[in-house]
N, C-alpha and C positions, 0 to 999 in steps of 0.2 A: 504494498500499499504506500503511495506516495505521501510526503509530508505535505500538511497544507501550504497553499500557495497564497501571497498576497493577491487580493482584489484590487481593482482599480478604484475603489471607495475607502480602501482603508489608508490611512495617513498616520503619522507620527507628531504629536502634539508636544513641543518643548518650548520653554521659557528661555530667553536670551538677551544679552545686552548690546545695543547698538554700538558698534566700533568704529565704523566709517560711513560717510556719505557721499554717494555719488549722483550724478544727475539723474533726471526723469525717475525720481522716487524708488531708488534702487540703493541698497544698504548692506553693509557687511555686518553680521550679528555673530557675536562669539557666545556659544554654548556653555553652560557651566562645566562641561567636560575638557573644554579648551579647543574644542573644533571651531572653525570659523565657516559660516553659511552665508551665501549670497542670497540676501531676500528682497522681495518686492512687495508692495503694499497691495493687498485685494482690492479689486478695480471697484468693489461696491463701497469700500471705506476709504477712499481717497480724499473725499471730500470731508469726511467726519473727522479722519485722523490728522489731514494736512501733513505738515512737515515733522519729522522726527529729530531730535537731537542727540549728538552722541552722548552714550552713558543711559540712556532711557532703556527701561526693560519693557521688551515686547514679547508676544506670544507667536509661534511660529508654527505653521503647519508644513511637514515634509513629506515628500512623497517616498515610500520605500525604495522606488526605483532609481531617484536620483538624490542622494544624501547630500549632495552640496548645494542645492538651492531649496528655497521654501518660501512660502507666502505669509506674510505678515498680516494676523488676524486682529490684533488688538494691542492697545497701549496698557501695561501693568501699572497700577497704582502706585 
């Protein structure tokens, strides 16, 4: 029997800190384990979140297929 495979709808939710800001709402986010992930703001939240600053904590949704990129879902308080 094969081990369970990831489905398209399964994602990994993590919290990280914005370490660098790039044009077009793209950010480098450092995770608690030391990895750095390229993050972009979710389209529906661009107006709500606006710009983020270095050092802000954010919640990321990462696809199990590409662990180097993620979508920023919210700003942590």
